[in-house]
C-alpha positions in Angstrom: 1.3 -16.6 -183.1 -2.2 -18.0 -183.5 -2.9 -21.6 -184.6 -3.7 -22.4 -188.2 -5.8 -25.5 -189.1 -5.5 -26.6 -192.7 -8.4 -28.9 -193.4 -8.6 -31.6 -196.1 -5.2 -31.1 -197.7 -3.7 -33.9 -199.7 -0.2 -34.1 -198.0 2.3 -34.8 -200.8 -0.7 -35.8 -203.0 -2.0 -38.5 -200.6 -5.4 -38.9 -199.0 -6.9 -35.7 -197.5 -5.7 -34.9 -194.0 -5.8 -32.0 -191.6 -2.6 -30.2 -190.6 -2.4 -28.1 -187.5 0.2 -25.3 -187.2 1.1 -23.9 -183.8 3.5 -21.0 -183.9 6.5 -21.8 -186.1 6.0 -25.6 -186.2 3.5 -28.3 -187.3 1.7 -29.5 -184.2 -0.2 -32.4 -185.7 -1.2 -34.2 -188.9 -4.3 -36.4 -189.0 -8.0 -36.6 -189.7 -10.7 -34.8 -187.7 -8.3 -32.4 -186.0 -9.7 -29.3 -184.2 -8.2 -26.4 -182.3 -10.1 -23.8 -180.4 -9.5 -20.3 -181.9 -7.5 -21.6 -184.8 -7.6 -19.9 -188.2 -9.2 -22.3 -190.6 -7.9 -22.8 -194.1 -10.2 -25.1 -196.2 -7.9 -26.9 -198.5 -10.7 -28.8 -200.3 -8.3 -31.5 -201.6 -5.5 -29.1 -202.7 -2.0 -30.6 -202.5 0.1 -29.6 -199.5 3.9 -29.7 -200.0 6.9 -28.7 -198.0 8.0 -25.2 -198.8 9.9 -25.2 -202.1 13.7 -24.5 -202.1 15.4 -23.0 -205.2 19.1 -23.6 -205.4 19.6 -21.2 -208.3 18.0 -17.7 -208.1 19.3 -14.4 -209.3 18.1 -11.6 -207.0 20.4 -9.0 -208.7 20.9 -6.9 -205.5 23.3 -5.2 -205.0 23.9 -3.5 -208.3 21.1 -4.3 -210.7 18.0 -3.2 -208.7 16.4 -2.2 -212.0 16.0 -5.9 -212.7 15.2 -7.3 -209.3 15.7 -6.7 -205.6 15.9 -9.0 -202.6 12.4 -7.8 -201.7 10.8 -8.2 -205.1 12.6 -11.5 -205.7 11.5 -13.0 -202.4 7.9 -11.8 -203.0 8.1 -13.7 -206.3 9.4 -16.7 -204.5 6.6 -16.7 -202.0 4.1 -16.4 -204.9 5.6 -19.5 -206.4 5.5 -21.5 -203.2 9.2 -21.1 -202.2 10.3 -20.6 -198.6 14.0 -20.5 -199.3 16.1 -19.4 -202.3 19.9 -19.5 -202.9 21.0 -16.2 -204.4 23.7 -16.3 -207.1 26.9 -14.3 -206.8 26.9 -12.4 -210.0 25.9 -9.1 -208.4 27.6 -5.7 -208.5 29.8 -5.9 -206.6 30.3 -9.6 -206.9 29.5 -11.7 -203.8 33.1 -12.8 -203.4 33.6 -11.5 -199.9 32.1 -12.0 -196.5 30.8 -8.4 -196.5 28.7 -8.8 -199.7 27.2 -12.2 -198.8 26.3 -10.9 -195.4 24.6 -7.9 -197.0 22.4 -10.2 -199.1 21.7 -12.5 -196.2 20.6 -9.6 -194.0 18.3 -8.1 -196.7 16.6 -11.5 -196.9 16.1 -11.5 -193.1 14.7 -8.0 -193.1 12.1 -8.6 -195.8 10.8 -12.0 -194.5 9.0 -13.4 -197.6 11.4 -16.3 -197.7 14.8 -17.3 -196.4 17.7 -16.1 -198.6 21.0 -18.1 -198.6 23.7 -16.3 -200.6 25.9 -18.3 -202.9 29.5 -17.2 -202.8 31.7 -16.7 -205.9 34.3 -19.3 -206.6 36.8 -16.7 -208.0 37.5 -13.1 -207.3 35.2 -11.0 -209.5 34.0 -14.1 -211.4 37.2 -13.7 -213.4 38.4 -17.3 -213.0 41.9 -16.3 -212.0 42.1 -16.4 -208.2 40.0 -18.1 -205.6 37.6 -15.9 -203.7 37.4 -15.8 -199.9 35.7 -19.2 -199.6 36.5 -19.8 -196.0 35.6 -16.3 -194.9 32.3 -16.5 -196.6 31.5 -19.8 -195.0 32.5 -18.5 -191.6 30.5 -15.3 -192.0 27.0 -14.8 -190.6 25.7 -15.9 -193.9 27.3 -19.4 -193.5 27.8 -19.9 -197.2 28.0 -23.6 -198.3 27.5 -23.3 -202.0 29.9 -21.5 -204.3 29.5 -20.7 -208.0 30.7 -18.4 -210.7 27.3 -18.9 -212.5 27.1 -16.9 -215.6 30.7 -17.9 -216.2 32.4 -21.2 -216.2 35.3 -22.0 -213.9 37.2 -23.2 -217.0 40.7 -23.4 -215.5 41.1 -27.0 -214.3 43.6 -26.0 -211.6 41.4 -23.4 -210.1 38.4 -25.8 -210.2 40.5 -28.5 -208.4 41.7 -26.0 -205.7 38.1 -24.9 -205.1 36.9 -28.5 -204.7 39.8 -29.1 -202.3 39.0 -26.0 -200.3 35.3 -26.5 -199.8 35.8 -30.2 -198.9 37.2 -29.0 -195.6 33.8 -27.7 -194.4 31.4 -29.9 -196.5 30.7 -27.2 -199.1 29.9 -27.7 -202.8 31.0 -26.1 -206.0 28.2 -25.4 -208.4 29.5 -25.3 -212.0 28.1 -23.4 -214.9 29.3 -25.9 -217.5 30.3 -23.9 -220.6 33.6 -24.3 -222.4 34.2 -20.6 -223.4 36.2 -21.2 -226.5 33.5 -23.5 -228.0 30.8 -21.0 -227.4 32.3 -17.8 -228.6 29.6 -15.8 -230.4 27.0 -18.4 -229.6 23.4 -17.2 -229.8 21.4 -20.5 -229.5 21.7 -24.3 -229.6 23.9 -25.6 -232.3 21.9 -27.8 -234.6 19.4 -27.8 -237.5 17.6 -24.6 -236.4 20.8 -22.6 -235.9 22.0 -23.6 -239.3 18.8 -22.6 -241.0 18.6 -19.3 -239.1 22.3 -18.5 -239.5 22.8 -17.9 -235.8 26.0 -18.8 -234.0 25.6 -22.3 -232.3 26.2 -23.3 -228.7 27.2 -27.0 -229.1 26.2 -29.7 -226.6 29.8 -30.7 -226.2 30.7 -27.3 -224.7 28.6 -28.3 -221.7 29.4 -32.0 -221.7 33.1 -31.7 -221.9 33.2 -29.5 -218.7 30.9 -31.8 -216.8 33.1 -34.8 -217.7 36.2 -33.0 -216.5 34.6 -31.8 -213.3 33.2 -35.2 -212.2 36.7 -36.6 -212.7 38.2 -33.8 -210.6 35.5 -34.4 -207.9 36.4 -38.1 -207.8 40.1 -37.3 -207.6 39.6 -34.8 -204.8 36.8 -36.7 -203.0 34.7 -33.5 -203.0 31.2 -32.5 -204.0 30.3 -30.9 -207.3 26.9 -29.7 -208.5 26.0 -29.2 -212.1 23.9 -26.1 -212.8 21.1 -26.1 -215.4 22.1 -29.4 -217.1 20.5 -29.2 -220.6 21.6 -32.0 -222.9 21.0 -35.8 -223.3 24.8 -36.3 -223.4 25.2 -34.5 -220.1 22.6 -36.8 -218.5 24.7 -39.8 -219.6 27.9 -38.4 -218.1 26.2 -37.7 -214.8 24.6 -41.1 -214.8 28.0 -42.7 -215.4 29.6 -40.6 -212.6 27.0 -41.6 -210.1 27.4 -45.3 -211.0 31.1 -44.8 -209.9 30.1 -43.3 -206.6 31.3 -39.8 -207.5 29.7 -37.1 -205.4 27.9 -35.2 -208.2 24.4 -33.7 -208.1 22.7 -32.0 -211.0 19.8 -29.6 -211.6 17.4 -28.9 -214.5 15.4 -25.8 -215.1 11.6 -25.8 -215.8 12.2 -24.2 -219.2 14.6 -26.9 -220.3 11.9 -29.5 -219.4 9.2 -27.8 -221.7 10.7 -25.5 -224.4 12.8 -26.3 -227.4 15.0 -24.4 -229.8 12.2 -24.4 -232.4 10.9 -21.4 -230.6 13.9 -19.4 -231.6 12.4 -19.3 -235.1 10.2 -16.4 -233.8 13.4 -14.4 -233.1 11.7 -13.4 -229.8 14.5 -12.6 -227.3 12.4 -13.9 -224.5 13.6 -17.4 -225.6 17.3 -16.4 -225.4 18.8 -18.2 -222.4 22.1 -19.7 -221.2 22.4 -22.7 -221.7 20.2 -22.4 -224.7 16.9 -24.2 -225.3 17.8 -27.5 -226.8 16.0 -30.1 -229.0 13.0 -32.2 -228.4 15.2 -35.2 -227.8 17.1 -33.4 -225.1 13.8 -32.3 -223.4 12.6 -35.9 -223.2 16.0 -37.1 -221.9 15.9 -34.5 -219.2 12.4 -35.4 -218.1 13.4 -39.1 -217.9 16.5 -38.3 -216.0 14.6 -36.2 -213.5 12.1 -39.0 -213.0 14.8 -41.7 -212.4 16.9 -39.5 -210.1 19.9 -39.0 -212.4 19.0 -35.3 -212.2 18.5 -34.6 -208.5 16.6 -31.3 -208.4 14.7 -28.6 -210.3 16.2 -25.1 -210.0 14.6 -22.1 -211.7 17.7 -20.1 -212.7 15.3 -17.1 -212.2 17.1 -14.5 -214.3 15.2 -11.2 -214.3 16.0 -8.4 -216.8 14.5 -5.0 -217.4 12.3 -4.5 -220.4 14.9 -2.7 -222.5 17.4 -5.7 -222.2 14.9 -8.0 -223.9 12.9 -5.7 -226.1 15.6 -5.5 -228.8 17.1 -7.5 -231.6 18.1 -11.1 -230.8 21.9 -10.6 -230.9 21.8 -7.7 -228.5 19.4 -9.2 -226.0 20.4 -10.4 -222.5 20.2 -14.1 -221.8 17.7 -15.4 -219.1 14.1 -15.9 -218.1 12.2 -15.3 -214.9 10.9 -18.5 -213.4 10.0 -18.5 -209.7 6.3 -17.8 -210.2 5.7 -20.4 -212.9 8.1 -23.3 -211.9 5.6 -25.5 -210.1 3.0 -25.1 -212.9 5.6 -26.2 -215.5 6.6 -29.2 -213.4 2.9 -30.2 -213.1 2.5 -30.1 -216.8 5.8 -31.8 -217.8 6.2 -34.3 -214.9 3.0 -34.9 -213.0 0.3 -34.7 -215.7 2.5 -36.9 -217.9 2.8 -39.6 -215.1 6.6 -39.3 -214.8 6.5 -38.1 -211.2 3.9 -38.0 -208.4 3.6 -35.1 -206.0 5.8 -36.9 -203.5 8.4 -36.9 -206.3 7.9 -33.2 -206.9 8.4 -32.6 -203.1 11.7 -34.5 -203.3 13.0 -32.7 -206.4 11.9 -29.2 -205.4 12.2 -29.2 -201.6 13.9 -32.2 -199.9 16.8 -32.7 -202.3 17.8 -29.0 -202.9 17.6 -28.3 -199.2 19.9 -31.3 -198.6 22.4 -30.3 -201.3 22.5 -26.7 -200.0 22.3 -27.6 -196.3 19.3 -25.3 -195.8 18.5 -25.9 -192.2 14.8 -26.1 -191.4 13.8 -26.5 -195.1 13.0 -29.6 -197.1 11.5 -31.3 -194.0 8.6 -33.8 -193.8 5.1 -32.5 -193.2 4.8 -34.0 -189.8 4.5 -33.0 -186.1 7.4 -31.1 -184.7 8.8 -30.0 -188.1 9.1 -26.3 -189.1 5.9 -25.0 -190.7 7.4 -24.2 -194.1 4.6 -25.2 -196.4 2.9 -24.5 -199.7 -0.7 -25.3 -200.8 -1.4 -25.9 -204.5 -4.6 -25.9 -206.4 -3.8 -28.6 -208.9 -7.2 -28.4 -210.7 -6.6 -24.8 -211.7 -5.7 -23.9 -215.3 -5.1 -20.4 -216.5 -3.1 -18.3 -218.8 0.2 -16.8 -217.6 -0.1 -13.0 -217.3 3.3 -11.4 -216.3 1.5 -8.2 -215.4 0.5 -9.9 -212.2 4.0 -11.0 -211.3 5.6 -10.0 -208.0 8.9 -10.0 -209.7 10.2 -6.6 -210.9 10.9 -8.1 -214.4 8.5 -9.6 -216.9 10.8 -11.7 -219.2 8.8 -14.9 -219.1 8.6 -17.3 -222.0 5.1 -18.4 -220.9 3.1 -15.2 -221.5 -0.3 -16.1 -222.7 0.3 -19.8 -222.4 -2.1 -21.9 -220.4 -0.5 -23.8 -217.5 -2.0 -26.0 -214.8 -1.8 -25.5 -211.1 -1.7 -22.4 -208.9 -0.1 -21.8 -205.5 -2.8 -20.5 -203.2 -0.9 -20.4 -199.8 2.7 -20.3 -198.6 3.8 -20.4 -194.9 7.2 -19.5 -193.7 7.7 -20.9 -190.2 4.0 -20.7 -189.6 3.6 -17.1 -190.9 1.5 -16.8 -194.1 3.4 -15.0 -196.9 0.7 -15.8 -199.5 -3.0 -16.2 -198.8 -5.6 -17.1 -201.5 -3.0 -16.3 -204.2 -2.2 -12.8 -202.7 0.9 -11.7 -200.9 0.4 -10.7 -197.3 
């Protein structure tokens, strides 16, 4: 592979430097670098970050290729600056066996736009009754380390305890979709003032918080790792903060949309805003931002949930829950965290690359931008501002809540082990 010289990049938002890539690795970082025959990329003060890592992506393949495929999903990931994504298990068939997780893993390797690490189901068929083949999935070629029934809560305490005990043996982690099912029967949106005024079934904060409280106590009892998916309420933040103060091995994620959007948008009855967990209140949004800034919430994960047009272009009650997010995540984080002064770009690198790679044990990702490290990198034009146009998405689906909204920042280049997957905003 030829050498690539990135000139004048602000590494993690610092002073401009040059970065020389040779083959699959970074050869040097400094000022005034040169390399004969190298391809030159003029960064002009753009911010250079380690390739982003998403611990929570729905690629839909196998079974729902009308929504997304591994190819289209990883192209969307590369467009958003990601070099690795963790693919959730709620496919058809469910990723609850070594065979299915290996299929997803191999599809990722074939397409090459980013690394794909499958997440294995906790229970057979996501039905919550019997543990799936956790050990076999871990020992497979896919080397699964993260397990989740996302989309469904592991609500049986005994099953959750057994899963935590099982994954402890090989250093795995159970990622919980915290939703007490009986408290959310018929729920359509956040329970509160807006739901009461609209007459829509409410999804109470306690349905999330009660499961998180139970699971951090189970993790403490077992001495195992638990990860909280898409944390969305101020009360959940306080529970996780308390658990961490006790030394419990808990980590948590927040989505970009829960950092920006509120349940007031549901007044439009536009199903693009229908998501699980639901959009919460302004108070929750600010609590989530503060928790991400102070490290109570460890990472940002997109919960990229593509749906075909017909599943969203319908009445609210019949619409599917979920939003696409891979191609807009970094822009939303710039608006909510960087431009507000809550995090600098080094903090963004931690929450969107270093920490998710560490939690998911994604080898070669979430590494420093320094000599000898894998050249998994993304270059961001932070001065850019533009309206979101889903017609230009690489994702197969268009269910974004940001259509027509002006957001800052634009990923211009992404490199996966030194190979460009995105150049000047266009996929290679």
